[in-house]
C-alpha positions in Angstrom: -6.9 25.5 -26.4 -9.5 27.4 -24.4 -10.9 24.2 -22.8 -12.3 25.7 -19.3 -12.2 22.7 -17.4 -11.6 22.6 -13.7 -8.2 21.6 -14.2 -7.5 24.4 -16.3 -8.4 26.8 -13.6 -6.3 24.9 -11.0 -3.2 27.4 -10.2 0.3 26.0 -11.3 2.1 26.6 -8.1 5.6 27.4 -8.1 7.6 24.1 -8.1 7.9 23.4 -4.3 10.0 20.7 -2.9 7.4 17.5 -2.3 6.9 16.8 1.2 7.5 13.2 2.2 4.3 11.8 3.3 4.1 10.5 6.8 2.9 7.2 7.4 -0.2 6.6 9.1 0.2 3.9 11.6 -3.2 4.0 13.5 -4.6 3.9 10.4 -2.4 0.9 9.4 -2.9 -1.2 12.4 -6.6 -0.7 12.5 -6.5 -1.9 8.9 -4.3 -4.8 9.0 -0.9 -3.9 9.3 2.1 -6.4 8.7 2.4 -6.5 12.2 -1.5 -7.6 12.7 -1.1 -10.1 9.9 1.8 -11.6 11.6 -0.1 -11.7 14.8 -3.1 -13.0 13.6 -1.4 -15.6 11.5 1.0 -16.8 14.1 -2.6 -17.4 16.4 -4.4 -18.7 13.6 -1.3 -21.3 13.3 -1.2 -22.1 16.8 -4.8 -22.7 16.7 -4.7 -24.8 13.9 -2.0 -26.8 15.4 -3.8 -27.2 18.7 -6.9 -28.2 17.0 -5.1 -30.7 14.8 -3.3 -32.0 17.7 -6.7 -32.4 19.9 -8.5 -33.8 16.9 -6.0 -36.9 16.2 -5.7 -37.1 19.9 -9.4 -37.5 20.1 -9.5 -39.9 17.5 -6.7 -42.4 18.7 -8.4 -42.2 22.5 -11.6 -42.9 21.5 -10.7 -45.9 19.1 -8.5 -47.5 22.1 -11.8 -46.8 24.4 -14.2 -48.7 22.2 -12.1 -51.1 20.7 -10.6 -52.1 24.5 -14.3 -52.8 25.4 -15.2 -54.6 22.4 -11.9 -56.6 22.7 -13.2 -57.7 26.8 -16.4 -58.2 25.9 -15.2 -60.6 23.0 -12.6 -62.1 25.2 -14.9 -62.9 27.8 -17.6 -64.2 26.1 -15.6 -66.9 24.2 -13.8 -67.6 27.6 -17.2 -68.3 29.1 -18.7 -70.2 26.1 -15.3 -72.6 25.6 -15.7 -73.5 29.3 -19.4 -74.5 29.6 -20.0 -75.6 25.8 -18.0 -79.1 26.3 -21.0 -79.9 29.2 -23.7 -79.3 26.3 -24.8 -82.5 24.3 -24.0 -82.8 20.7 -27.5 -81.5 19.9 -28.3 -79.0 22.4 -32.2 -78.7 23.2 -33.6 -75.6 23.9 -33.6 -76.3 27.4 -30.0 -76.9 27.3 -29.4 -73.8 25.3 -31.7 -71.8 27.7 -29.0 -72.7 30.8 -26.4 -71.9 28.9 -27.4 -68.6 28.2 -28.2 -68.2 31.7 -24.8 -69.0 32.8 -23.6 -66.7 30.3 -25.6 -64.1 31.5 -24.7 -64.1 34.9 -21.0 -64.3 34.0 -21.4 -60.8 32.3 -20.8 -58.9 35.8 -21.3 -55.2 35.4 -21.1 -55.1 31.8 -24.8 -56.0 32.3 -25.2 -57.5 28.7 -28.2 -59.4 27.2 -27.1 -63.3 26.4 -29.0 -65.7 23.6 -27.7 -68.9 22.4 -28.7 -70.5 18.8 -28.0 -73.6 17.5 -28.1 -74.2 13.6 -30.3 -71.2 12.5 -32.8 -72.1 15.5 -34.3 -69.3 17.4 -32.6 -67.4 20.0 -32.5 -68.5 23.3 -32.6 -65.8 26.2 -32.8 -66.3 29.9 -34.8 -63.3 30.2 -37.0 -60.9 28.6 -36.1 -58.7 26.6 -33.7 -60.4 25.0 -30.7 -59.1 23.0 -31.5 -57.0 20.1 -28.9 -57.9 17.4 -28.6 -55.6 14.7 -30.0 -56.9 11.1 -28.1 -59.7 9.4 -25.8 -60.5 12.2 -27.4 -63.6 13.2 -26.7 -65.0 9.7 -23.4 -64.3 9.3 -22.6 -65.6 12.8 -24.3 -69.2 11.8 -21.9 -69.9 9.0 -18.6 -67.6 10.7 -15.8 -69.4 12.7 -14.2 -66.4 14.4 -15.9 -63.7 16.3 -18.2 -60.9 15.1 -18.8 -57.6 16.3 -20.7 -54.6 15.2 -21.3 -51.2 16.8 -24.9 -49.7 16.2 -27.5 -47.2 17.9 -30.9 -48.3 19.5 -33.5 -45.4 20.9 -30.5 -43.0 20.2 -27.9 -44.9 22.4 -24.7 -46.6 21.5 -24.6 -50.3 21.5 -22.1 -53.5 20.9 -23.3 -56.8 19.7 -20.8 -59.8 20.0 -21.3 -63.1 18.3 -19.2 -66.0 18.8 -19.0 -69.1 16.8 -18.5 -72.2 19.4 -16.1 -74.6 17.6 -14.8 -78.1 18.7 -11.7 -77.8 20.1 -10.0 -80.8 17.4 -11.4 -78.9 14.8 -11.1 -75.3 15.2 -12.1 -74.4 11.5 -15.3 -76.5 11.2 -18.1 -74.2 13.2 -20.2 -76.4 15.5 -23.6 -75.0 14.7 -23.8 -73.5 18.5 -23.7 -69.4 18.4 -23.4 -67.5 21.5 -24.4 -63.5 21.4 -24.3 -60.7 23.9 -25.3 -57.0 23.5 -24.2 -54.4 25.9 -24.7 -50.4 26.1 -21.5 -48.2 25.0 -22.8 -45.1 27.0 -20.1 -45.6 29.5 -17.2 -45.4 27.0 -19.2 -42.7 25.0 -19.1 -41.3 28.0 -15.3 -41.3 28.6 -15.3 -40.0 24.9 -17.1 -37.1 25.6 -15.1 -36.4 28.3 -11.6 -36.2 26.1 -13.9 -33.8 23.9 -14.5 -31.1 27.1 -10.9 -31.8 27.7 -9.4 -30.6 24.3 -11.7 -27.8 24.3 -10.6 -26.5 27.6 -7.3 -27.0 26.9 -7.2 -25.5 23.6 -8.4 -21.8 24.2 -5.4 -21.2 26.7 -3.2 -22.7 23.9 -4.6 -20.4 21.4 -4.1 -17.1 24.1 -0.5 -18.4 25.2 0.1 -18.4 21.4 -0.5 -14.2 21.5 2.6 -13.6 23.7 5.3 -15.6 21.4 3.4 -14.4 18.6 3.7 -10.3 19.3 7.2 -10.8 20.6 8.3 -12.7 16.9 6.2 -9.9 15.2 8.0 -7.3 17.2 11.4 -9.4 16.1 10.7 -9.8 12.8 9.4 -6.0 12.2 12.1 -4.8 13.6 14.3 -4.6 10.7 11.8 -3.3 8.4 10.9 -0.3 10.9 14.6 0.4 10.4 14.1 0.1 7.0 11.5 2.6 6.9 12.6 5.2 8.8 16.4 5.0 6.5 13.6 5.5 3.4 12.1 8.4 5.4 15.5 10.1 6.0 16.4 9.5 2.2 13.1 11.4 1.2 14.1 14.3 3.1 17.1 14.6 1.1 19.8 12.8 3.5 21.5 10.8 1.3 24.1 9.9 3.8 21.5 7.6 5.2 22.2 3.7 5.8 21.0 0.8 7.9 23.1 -1.6 9.7 22.8 -5.0 7.9 22.3 -8.0 11.0 21.7 -11.6 10.2 22.0 -13.6 7.3 18.1 -14.0 6.0 15.8 -12.1 3.4 15.6 -9.0 5.5 19.3 -8.5 5.7 19.1 -9.2 1.9 16.8 -6.4 1.7 18.9 -4.2 3.8 21.8 -4.9 1.9 20.2 -3.8 -1.1 18.6 -0.7 0.3 22.3 0.4 1.1 23.3 -0.4 -2.3 20.6 1.5 -3.9 21.6 4.5 -1.0 24.9 4.7 -2.4 24.6 4.2 -6.2 21.6 6.8 -5.3 24.4 9.3 -3.6 26.7 8.9 -6.0 24.3 9.8 -9.2 23.3 12.6 -7.0 26.6 14.3 -6.8 27.3 13.5 -9.9 23.9 15.4 -11.4 25.0 18.2 -9.2 28.6 18.7 -10.2 27.2 18.4 -14.0 24.4 21.1 -13.2 27.2 23.3 -11.2 29.9 23.2 -14.4 26.7 24.0 -16.7 25.6 26.7 -14.6 29.1 27.8 -14.4 29.6 27.7 -18.2 26.7 29.9 -19.1 27.4 32.2 -16.6 30.8 32.8 -18.1 29.6 32.7 -21.9 27.3 35.5 -20.5 29.7 37.4 -19.0 31.9 36.9 -22.2 29.6 37.7 -24.6 28.6 41.0 -22.6 31.4 43.5 -23.7 31.4 42.6 -27.5 27.5 42.5 -27.3 27.6 46.1 -25.9 29.6 47.3 -28.5 27.9 45.8 -31.4 24.6 47.0 -29.8 25.9 50.5 -29.4 27.2 50.2 -33.4 24.2 48.3 -34.9 21.8 51.1 -33.0 23.9 53.9 -34.8 23.2 51.9 -38.2 19.7 51.3 -37.3 19.5 55.2 -36.6 21.1 56.0 -39.8 18.7 53.5 -41.9 15.8 55.0 -40.5 16.8 58.6 -41.5 16.7 57.3 -45.0 20.3 57.9 -46.3 20.9 53.9 -47.0 19.4 51.9 -49.8 16.6 50.1 -49.0 18.1 46.7 -49.1 21.0 47.9 -46.9 18.5 49.5 -44.2 16.4 46.5 -44.1 19.4 44.3 -43.4 20.8 46.8 -41.1 17.0 46.7 -39.0 17.6 42.8 -39.0 21.1 42.9 -37.6 20.3 45.6 -34.9 16.8 43.5 -34.0 18.7 40.1 -33.4 21.7 42.0 -31.4 18.9 43.3 -29.3 17.7 40.1 -28.7 20.6 38.5 -28.1 21.9 41.1 -25.8 18.8 40.2 -23.9 19.2 36.7 -24.0 22.5 37.4 -22.7 21.2 39.7 -19.5 18.8 37.0 -18.6 21.1 34.1 -18.7 23.4 36.3 -16.1 20.4 36.8 -14.2 19.5 33.5 -13.7 23.0 32.4 -13.0 23.4 35.0 -10.1 20.0 33.2 -8.7 21.8 30.0 -9.2 24.8 30.8 -7.5 23.0 32.4 -4.5 24.3 36.1 -5.5 21.4 37.9 -6.0 20.5 40.3 -3.3 17.2 42.3 -2.6 18.0 45.8 -2.4 14.6 46.6 -0.6 12.8 50.5 -0.2 9.7 52.3 0.6 7.6 52.3 -2.4 4.2 53.6 -3.4 2.7 50.5 -5.6 0.8 52.8 -7.8 3.6 54.8 -8.8 5.9 52.0 -9.3 3.1 50.3 -11.6 2.3 53.1 -13.7 6.3 53.7 -14.3 6.5 50.2 -15.4 3.8 50.4 -17.7 5.0 54.1 -19.0 8.7 53.1 -19.5 7.6 50.0 -22.2 5.1 52.6 -23.4 1.9 50.1 -22.4 0.2 52.5 -20.2 -2.7 52.8 -23.2 -2.9 49.0 -23.5 -3.3 48.1 -19.6 -5.8 48.8 -17.3 -4.4 49.7 -13.8 -6.6 49.1 -10.6 -4.7 50.1 -7.5 -6.1 51.8 -4.3 -4.1 55.2 -3.0 -1.4 55.4 -0.7 -0.8 51.6 -0.9 2.4 51.1 0.0 5.1 48.5 0.7 8.9 47.6 1.2 10.0 45.9 -1.7 13.4 46.3 -4.4 11.8 48.2 -6.9 14.2 47.1 -9.6 13.1 43.3 -9.1 9.4 44.4 -9.1 9.7 46.1 -12.2 11.2 43.5 -14.0 8.5 40.6 -12.1 5.4 43.2 -13.7 7.2 43.6 -17.0 7.9 40.2 -17.7 4.0 39.1 -16.6 2.5 42.1 -18.5 4.5 41.3 -21.8 3.9 37.8 -21.6 0.2 38.8 -21.7 0.5 41.3 -24.5 2.4 38.9 -26.5 0.4 35.7 -26.2 -3.0 37.0 -25.3 -3.7 38.4 -29.0 -4.1 41.8 -30.6 -7.0 42.6 -29.3 -6.2 41.3 -25.6 -7.2 43.7 -22.7 -4.8 43.5 -19.4 -5.3 44.2 -16.3 -3.0 45.1 -13.6 -4.5 45.4 -10.2 -2.8 45.8 -6.4 -4.4 44.9 -3.3 -3.8 44.3 0.2 -4.5 41.2 2.1 -3.6 40.4 5.5 -0.8 42.2 5.5 0.8 40.9 2.4 0.7 42.7 -0.9 -1.1 40.8 -4.3 -0.9 42.1 -7.2 -2.6 40.1 -10.5 -2.2 40.1 -13.8 -5.2 39.3 -16.0 -5.5 39.0 -19.6 -8.5 38.1 -22.1 -6.7 36.1 -24.3 -7.1 32.1 -25.0 -5.5 31.0 -21.3 -2.7 28.9 -21.2 -3.1 25.3 -22.5 -3.8 22.5 -19.7 -0.6 21.0 -20.6 1.8 23.9 -20.5 0.2 25.5 -17.1 2.5 23.0 -14.8 5.6 24.0 -16.5 5.0 27.8 -17.3 7.6 28.7 -14.8 10.1 26.1 -16.6 13.3 27.8 -18.3 12.9 28.1 -21.9 9.2 26.6 -21.6 7.4 27.7 -25.0 3.8 28.3 -25.0 3.8 27.0 -29.0 6.0 24.4 -29.5 5.5 24.8 -33.1 7.3 28.1 -33.2 11.2 27.7 -33.3 11.5 31.6 -32.1 10.1 33.6 -30.2 10.4 37.4 -29.1 11.3 36.2 -25.6 14.2 34.7 -24.3 12.0 31.7 -22.6 13.5 32.8 -19.4 11.1 35.7 -18.5 8.5 33.9 -16.2 11.6 31.7 -14.6 13.3 35.1 -13.4 9.8 36.5 -12.2 9.7 33.4 -10.0 13.1 33.4 -8.7 12.6 37.2 -7.5 9.1 36.3 -5.9 11.1 34.0 -4.1 13.6 36.1 -3.2 11.0 38.7 -1.5 9.7 35.6 0.4 6.7 35.7 -1.6 5.2 33.4 -4.4 3.9 33.3 -8.2 0.9 31.5 -9.5 -0.5 31.1 -13.0 -4.2 29.9 -13.6 -6.6 30.1 -16.0 -9.6 32.5 -14.9 -13.2 31.0 -15.2 -13.9 34.0 -17.5 -11.5 33.3 -19.5 -7.6 34.3 -20.0 -4.9 33.8 -17.9 -4.3 35.0 -14.6 -0.9 35.5 -12.7 -0.9 36.5 -8.9 2.5 37.6 -7.3 1.7 37.6 -3.6 4.7 39.2 -1.3 5.0 40.3 2.0 4.7 43.9 2.2 7.7 44.1 4.6 9.8 41.3 3.6 12.6 40.4 6.3 
């Protein structure tokens, strides 16, 4: 019950309407807001599309360049071999093969290929040194092939192409003649063309990505426009403007969201109106009942007061005196409850008015304690001559409620100190007791109506409205009333008022 946590010592201010949180637009932009994410996503998609297109184009262009060089080489070598082979003998000697290779070498032209010829797994015969640097295995496969073979390879880090064309008899195209001609040449020129394509693709991708930024910004602005309207509408509703609606355009998901928002706003407005009407009826009912009970309770209080005096005089029997005393006490409590209900009803109806007067604060405090015979139980600390312009009747009610609450709930040996001081043009009144303090779970609700300090107790001496009335009186003066637990123990109620309320 007396836990002294930091949260326990935190003041429980009177309930105030929560202010709507303003969106930190700049911080959201820096942290990656929806607009930034949309722009980044759009640019990334554009960049990925551009890179994919460039990669596919590069692959197709590279394949076409190499295949064209390969096909041209095969066609030229086959054509040359087909035109020269009929002049060779059936079993060509090395000199015949060298002559054939020499003529093929001269037919290479700008291709500058290296040519060789071989017959039936014989050695390669080349017209010049060095001969063609064939990749491993090509000669062996070509000796048994009936169609041309090609193979790309690298030599000393440079790309090259090897072509092997078996010469077949014209009348038996599916039977190898045993004569094979070879040619190898460099693919450096083709690779340079491919490198030029890569550089062009790189040069074109960056402008595409930069150009994509402009439509990305426009698209993000267009997409976020309904979101901004929705945010503004939500902020307006948070300030209490339940009439807020947004204009719904289009048939997309954002339009559906706007429609759902309007439905929610209409439902919320209807529910709020219903609740306000129910609350008004409940307050009116409480005010009417309290007003109707006031007159008969006044008569009952007068009668029970006379009977209580008779019971106190000893003229009645013991049981009768006890019953009369009980009835008189309950009647006074009921009358006090009715008075508090009427007072709180006046606050709810806005009918409570201030009647300020220039008063001596110390004199007011001592009168409040003397009227209730608390002057011996409460220590007063107030500087001489401290004056303020206040409604003395309402401040008396506030001080009586706070002091009575401290004496009731502080325990039989509690010490209560009432202190007043002036701070920065305001009057600060504190009521501090040495009791167990206010439980943590009760502290935020201590000014709520009918809040009980001990939920196990079904009845208490107070009406449950004293602190609520005190808080309303503080607000009526333009001041505040807070409750907290002191680090030194006990509860502290602080009433802060302007010394001259407007």
